[in-house]
N, C-alpha and C positions, 0 to 999 in steps of 0.2 A: 907808514913811512917806507917800508920795504916795497909795497905795491907801487907807490909813487916813483921810487927810484927805479924799479923794474920798467915802468912805463916810459920814463925819461930815457933810460938806456935803450929800449927798443926803438923809440923815435929817433934817437941819435944814430943808432946802428943802421936803421933803414935809410936815413939820409946819406950816411957815409957810403953805404953799399950802392946807392943809386947814382952817385956822382960819376964813377968810372963807366957806367953802363951806356950813357949817351955817346961818348966817343967810340966805344966798341960797336954800337949799332951803326954809327956813321961809317966806320971803317969797313964793316961788312957790306954796306951799301956801295961804297967805292969799289971794293974788290969785286963785288958781283957785277958791276957795270963794266969792269975792265977784262973780265974773263970771257972766253968764247961761250956761245950758247949751248954747245953740245955737252953731253954728260961726262965731263972730264973728272978725274979724281979731285982736282983743285976746286972745281965748281961744287962738287958734292960736299967737300970739306967746308967751303964758305957757306953753303946753304945750311948745313948742319950747325955750324957755329952761329949763324944768324938766328936759327930757330931756338937754340939754347940760350942765347943772349935775350931774345924776346921772352922766353919762359922765365928766365931769372928776373927780368924786369917786372913781369906780372907777379912773381913771388914777393919781390921787394915792395911793389905797390900794395899787395895784400898785407904785408907787415906794416906799412904806413897806415893802411886803413884800420888795422887793429889798434894801432897807437892812437889814431884820431877818435875811434869809438870809445876807448877807455878814457880819453880826455874830454869826451863830449863835444868834439869839434867836427864831427862828420856832418856834411850837409848833403841832403838829398835834393836833387833838382827834378821835381815831378813835372811831367809833361805827357801828352798823349803819345804812346809808343805802340807801334805795330808789332805784335808778337812774332809774326812771320818774318819781319825784317830783323828783329833781334836774334831770332834763331838762325837766319841766313848769315848774319854777321858773325855769329859764333862759329858756324860751320866753316866760313871762309877763314877765320883765324886758326881753326883746327886742321884745315886741309893739308898743310905741309906734313904734319905728323901722321895723318891718316895715309897720305901717299907714301911716306917713308916706311910705314908698316904694311903697305900693299893692301890696306883695308878699303872697303867700298862704303860710301855713305849714301843712303837713300833718304832724301828729304821729301816729305809729303806735307806741303803747305797749302792752305786753302786759297781759293781765288780771292776771297774777301777776308782779309785777316782781322781777327779780333784786335781791338785797340784797348789798352789799359792805361790808367794814369799811374806812371811809375818813373823812376830814375832810369833812363835808357842805358846808361853805362853800367849800372849795377845789375840790371836785368840781363844784359848781354853777358856779364860776368857770371851770373848764375848758370846760364845756358852753356857757357864755355867750360865751367867746372863740371857740369853734367856730361858734356861731350868728352872731356878729358878722362873722366871715370869710365865712360863707355869704351874709349880707345884703349885704356889701360887693361880692361878686363875682356876685351875682344881679341881673339887670337889673330896673329898675322894672317892677312888674306881674308879675314872675316868680314861680315856685313854688319853695319851699324845703321839702324833705321830710326829716324826722327820724324814724328808726325805731330802736327798741330791742328787742333780743331775745337769745335764747341760741342758739348753734350749737355743738353738741358740747361743752357745758359751758363755752364761752368766750363772754364778753359781747361784743356788737358794738353800735355806735351810729353 
């Protein structure tokens, strides 16, 4: 009973937290389009706010995923997914944080990417989490290297 109540509470909390995030993201987009392109303090504040709202949205989505998993409601949509594309998408999502920390990202992707049968959104989420950890534990100004390839028919990243 306690576990069921906890799961229901987490689901409700995640939904309630998610509701104000969409208008905040829209507001950041409007503000971003109205500010000059140069690096003004206002633009930097809007970009930082936008990054943090996107990060909070991902955290709330993760909370919703936990709730769905515990309720057995998560659905995986398997399809052929290019590993290199999933890694490149994750790198693009992480780029603002990397730039803010003056880190450099070296992507080493194969010309012909391995393809796996997977849920593309979940796979990109895995790579985003790995990159997030790399960013967190790499000093400002440091280098993060991501390499994708095949070794003896096994994928490595």
